[in-house]
C-alpha positions in Angstrom: 0.0 0.0 0.0 1.3 3.4 -1.0 1.5 5.9 1.9 1.0 9.7 1.4 4.2 11.7 1.0 4.3 15.2 2.7 4.8 18.1 0.3 6.0 21.4 1.7 5.5 24.7 0.0 4.6 28.3 0.6 4.7 27.8 4.4 2.2 25.0 4.5 2.5 21.3 4.8 0.2 19.3 2.5 -0.4 15.6 2.1 -0.5 14.3 -1.5 -3.5 11.8 -1.6 -2.7 8.2 -2.1 -4.9 5.6 -3.8 -5.4 3.6 -0.7 -6.7 4.6 2.8 -4.1 5.9 5.2 -2.5 3.2 7.3 -2.8 3.1 11.1 0.8 4.0 11.7 3.2 6.2 9.9 6.9 7.0 9.9 8.0 10.6 10.3 9.1 12.2 7.0 10.1 15.5 8.7 9.5 17.6 11.7 7.6 20.4 10.2 3.8 20.8 10.8 1.4 23.7 10.3 -1.8 24.6 12.0 -4.8 26.1 10.4 -6.7 29.1 11.7 -9.9 28.4 13.7 -12.6 27.0 11.4 -15.6 27.7 13.7 -16.4 29.2 17.0 -19.6 29.4 19.0 -22.2 26.7 19.3 -21.4 23.3 17.9 -23.4 20.1 17.7 -21.3 17.0 18.2 -22.2 13.6 16.7 -21.9 10.3 18.4 -18.2 10.2 17.3 -17.3 12.7 20.0 -20.3 12.7 22.3 -24.0 12.1 22.4 -25.8 12.6 19.1 -27.5 16.1 19.1 -25.6 17.3 22.2 -25.2 21.0 21.8 -22.6 23.1 23.7 -20.5 26.2 23.3 -17.2 25.2 21.8 -14.2 26.4 19.9 -13.3 24.2 17.0 -9.8 24.2 15.5 -8.4 22.1 12.6 -4.7 21.2 12.7 -3.0 20.0 9.5 -0.8 17.2 10.9 2.3 16.2 8.8 1.5 12.5 9.2 -2.3 12.2 9.6 -3.7 15.2 7.7 -6.6 17.3 9.1 -7.3 16.7 12.7 -10.3 18.5 14.2 -10.1 19.6 17.9 -13.2 20.8 19.7 -12.7 22.4 23.1 -15.6 23.3 25.4 -14.2 25.0 28.5 -17.7 25.6 29.9 -18.9 22.1 29.7 -15.4 20.6 30.3 -15.0 18.5 27.1 -12.4 18.0 24.4 -13.1 15.9 21.3 -10.7 14.9 18.5 -11.7 13.6 15.1 -10.0 13.0 11.8 -10.3 10.9 8.7 -7.1 9.1 9.6 -7.3 8.9 13.4 -9.9 7.4 15.8 -12.3 9.7 17.7 -11.2 10.5 21.2 -13.1 12.5 23.9 -12.0 13.8 27.3 -14.9 14.9 29.5 -15.4 16.4 32.9 -18.2 14.9 35.0 -21.5 16.8 35.2 -22.2 18.9 38.2 -18.6 19.7 39.2 -18.6 22.8 41.3 -14.9 23.5 41.7 -13.5 24.2 38.2 -9.9 25.3 37.7 -10.0 28.0 35.0 -6.2 27.4 34.3 -7.0 23.9 33.0 -8.9 23.8 29.7 -11.0 20.8 30.8 -11.4 22.3 34.2 -9.8 19.7 36.6 -6.9 17.4 37.1 -8.9 15.1 39.3 -8.9 11.8 37.5 -12.1 10.7 39.4 -13.9 13.6 37.7 -12.7 12.8 34.2 -13.5 10.2 31.6 -11.7 9.3 28.3 -13.0 7.3 25.4 -11.3 6.0 22.3 -13.9 5.3 19.6 -16.5 5.2 22.3 -14.7 2.7 24.6 -13.8 3.8 28.1 -10.0 4.1 28.8 -8.4 5.1 32.1 -6.9 8.6 32.5 -4.6 9.5 35.3 -3.5 13.1 35.6 -0.9 14.2 38.1 -1.7 16.8 40.7 0.2 19.6 38.9 2.1 21.2 41.8 5.8 21.9 42.3 7.6 19.9 39.6 7.1 19.5 35.9 6.6 15.8 36.4 3.6 16.5 38.6 1.8 17.9 35.5 2.0 14.6 33.6 -1.1 12.8 32.3 -0.9 9.0 32.0 -3.2 6.9 29.8 -2.9 3.1 29.8 -4.1 1.8 26.5 -3.6 -1.5 24.6 -0.9 -2.7 27.1 1.1 0.5 26.9 1.2 3.5 29.2 1.2 6.8 27.3 2.4 9.9 29.1 2.2 13.6 28.2 4.6 15.5 30.4 6.1 19.0 30.2 9.7 19.3 29.3 9.9 23.1 28.8 7.9 26.2 29.5 5.7 25.7 26.4 6.0 22.1 25.2 5.2 18.7 26.5 6.6 15.4 25.2 4.5 12.4 24.4 6.0 9.1 25.6 5.1 5.6 24.6 6.4 3.8 27.7 9.9 5.4 27.9 10.2 6.3 24.3 9.6 9.8 23.2 7.5 9.8 20.0 6.6 13.5 19.7 6.3 16.9 21.2 3.1 19.0 21.6 2.4 22.6 22.4 -1.0 24.2 23.2 -1.9 27.3 25.1 -5.2 26.0 26.3 -7.2 27.6 23.5 -7.8 24.4 21.5 -5.0 25.1 19.0 -2.5 22.2 19.2 0.8 22.0 17.4 2.5 18.5 17.0 6.1 17.7 16.2 6.9 14.0 15.6 10.3 12.4 16.4 12.2 11.6 13.3 12.3 7.9 12.4 9.6 6.9 14.9 6.5 5.0 13.6 3.5 6.7 15.1 0.1 4.9 15.4 -3.1 6.9 14.6 -4.4 6.4 18.1 -1.2 7.8 19.5 -1.5 10.9 17.5 -5.2 11.4 18.5 -4.3 10.8 22.2 -1.5 13.4 22.0 -3.8 16.0 20.5 -6.6 15.3 23.0 -4.4 15.4 26.1 -2.6 18.6 24.9 -6.0 20.3 24.3 -7.5 19.1 27.5 -4.7 20.1 29.9 -2.5 22.5 28.0 1.3 21.9 27.6 4.5 23.0 29.3 5.2 24.2 32.8 7.6 26.5 34.6 10.8 25.1 36.1 10.5 23.9 39.7 12.2 27.0 41.2 9.6 29.3 39.6 6.8 27.0 40.7 8.1 27.1 44.3 8.5 30.9 44.2 4.9 31.2 43.1 3.7 28.9 45.8 5.7 30.8 48.5 4.4 34.1 47.1 0.8 32.9 47.6 1.6 32.2 51.3 2.9 35.7 52.0 0.2 38.3 52.9 -0.1 41.1 50.4 
């Protein structure tokens, strides 16, 4: 089966269509990837691919043009606490906050890092999600997802970016400011599965990426304890 070859030109990355359907894993052809501008904002109606059919909510929808998997649609609803990811070449993934949660953290796109209040589905099947507490170390901002016998982890490695790990192997880097726009950069020579790409986009959109170094996090924490 012939796989699509990326074609780069005029500041955009495009995929040349192949005769067959895209495979479920791809090998990185380069590190460059572009993201599109928002395609829609306001009220969106999600199908059963990303939620209940006919479920309406206020959401921001972005489309990323991934260098390996083509167009990936990311829908972020910060009010309802939901992120959905769809694409022709990736499975549908949803991260959702439980209904009726009173204490919502506005700094987290999905509203909480409490795993007991969150659910994750891959093509409608429930999958565990285990966020760290997000305190004084970058490692505490990790999010673990055990899937198909592998533990995937998204964890900050700089102020802006988080790395996606397959077990201990780094397979890509993600950046997202919490506005639904997600930028992916795949490791050269690594074969990436479609579900891994979708997980990376979903986790980056749901929790944001990057974290301050520990000394800055500690300084902020101490500052909060000092009366103004």
